[in-house]
C-alpha positions in Angstrom: -3.2 -17.2 5.3 -6.3 -19.2 4.4 -8.2 -15.9 3.6 -5.5 -15.1 1.1 -6.0 -18.4 -0.6 -9.8 -18.0 -0.5 -9.4 -14.5 -2.0 -7.1 -15.7 -4.7 -9.6 -18.5 -5.6 -12.5 -16.0 -5.7 -10.6 -13.7 -7.9 -9.5 -16.5 -10.2 -13.2 -17.6 -10.5 -14.3 -14.1 -11.5 -11.4 -13.6 -13.9 -12.4 -16.8 -15.7 -15.7 -15.2 -16.4 -14.8 -11.5 -16.7 -11.1 -11.4 -17.8 -7.8 -11.0 -16.0 -6.5 -8.3 -13.7 -9.6 -7.8 -11.5 -9.0 -5.7 -8.4 -11.3 -5.2 -5.4 -13.0 -2.1 -7.0 -13.8 -3.9 -10.2 -15.1 -6.9 -8.3 -17.3 -4.6 -6.3 -18.6 -3.1 -9.5 -19.4 -6.6 -10.8 -21.3 -7.4 -7.6 -23.1 -4.1 -7.8 -24.3 -4.8 -11.3 -25.3 -8.3 -10.2 -27.4 -6.8 -7.4 -29.0 -4.3 -9.7 -30.1 -7.2 -11.9 -30.0 -5.0 -15.0 -27.3 -3.2 -17.0 -27.7 0.0 -18.9 -25.6 0.4 -22.0 -24.2 3.6 -20.7 -23.5 4.3 -17.1 -22.2 7.8 -16.1 -19.6 8.4 -13.4 -22.2 9.1 -10.7 -24.0 5.9 -11.5 -20.8 4.0 -11.4 -20.2 5.2 -7.9 -23.8 4.3 -7.0 -23.2 0.7 -8.4 -20.2 0.5 -6.0 -22.3 1.8 -3.2 -25.0 -0.9 -3.8 -22.3 -3.5 -3.7 -20.8 -2.3 -0.4 -24.2 -2.0 1.2 -25.2 -5.5 0.0 -21.9 -7.0 1.2 -22.0 -5.3 4.6 -25.6 -6.1 5.1 -24.4 -9.7 5.9 -22.5 -8.1 8.9 -25.5 -6.2 10.1 -24.3 -2.8 9.1 -27.0 -2.3 6.4 -30.5 -3.5 5.9 -32.3 -3.8 2.5 -35.2 -1.5 2.3 -36.5 -2.1 -1.2 -36.3 -0.9 -4.8 -37.1 2.6 -6.0 -39.1 3.4 -9.2 -36.0 2.9 -11.3 -35.4 -0.5 -9.8 -32.3 0.5 -7.9 -31.9 -1.3 -4.5 -31.8 0.9 -1.4 -30.3 0.1 2.0 -30.5 1.8 5.3 -27.6 1.8 7.8 -28.5 -0.1 10.9 -25.4 0.4 12.9 -22.4 2.7 12.7 -19.4 1.3 10.8 -16.3 1.0 12.9 -13.4 3.4 12.1 -11.0 1.2 10.1 -7.7 1.9 8.5 -7.6 1.4 4.8 -5.9 -2.0 5.0 -8.6 -3.2 7.5 -11.4 -1.8 5.3 -10.0 -3.8 2.4 -9.7 -7.0 4.5 -13.3 -6.6 5.6 -14.5 -6.1 2.0 -12.5 -9.0 0.7 -13.9 -11.3 3.4 -17.4 -10.0 2.5 -16.8 -10.7 -1.2 -15.6 -14.2 -0.5 -18.7 -14.9 1.6 -21.0 -13.4 -1.1 -19.4 -15.5 -3.9 -19.7 -18.6 -1.8 -23.5 -18.0 -1.6 -24.2 -17.3 -5.3 
């Protein structure tokens, strides 16, 4: 129950800055952009997916699943997988990512 309250508080904090109705995917996108440190005016569909991937890798690096390797020539961060991710049902994946988002937001 406490995680639900912490999640609701995290979402409310972000919605105050970015607008209402943020879901997990939009929050991952915001975190991915934060990790990039820059924003292009136009991002194509492939790049949007890459932004989400950056966010997931960054979040799961706190759990030891990924390790930051460095930036490429275009200043995109790269991570390598350090351990295999457990097979999780969709609900459990969302719980893990929500927990990781809460932890991330408490650090920044």
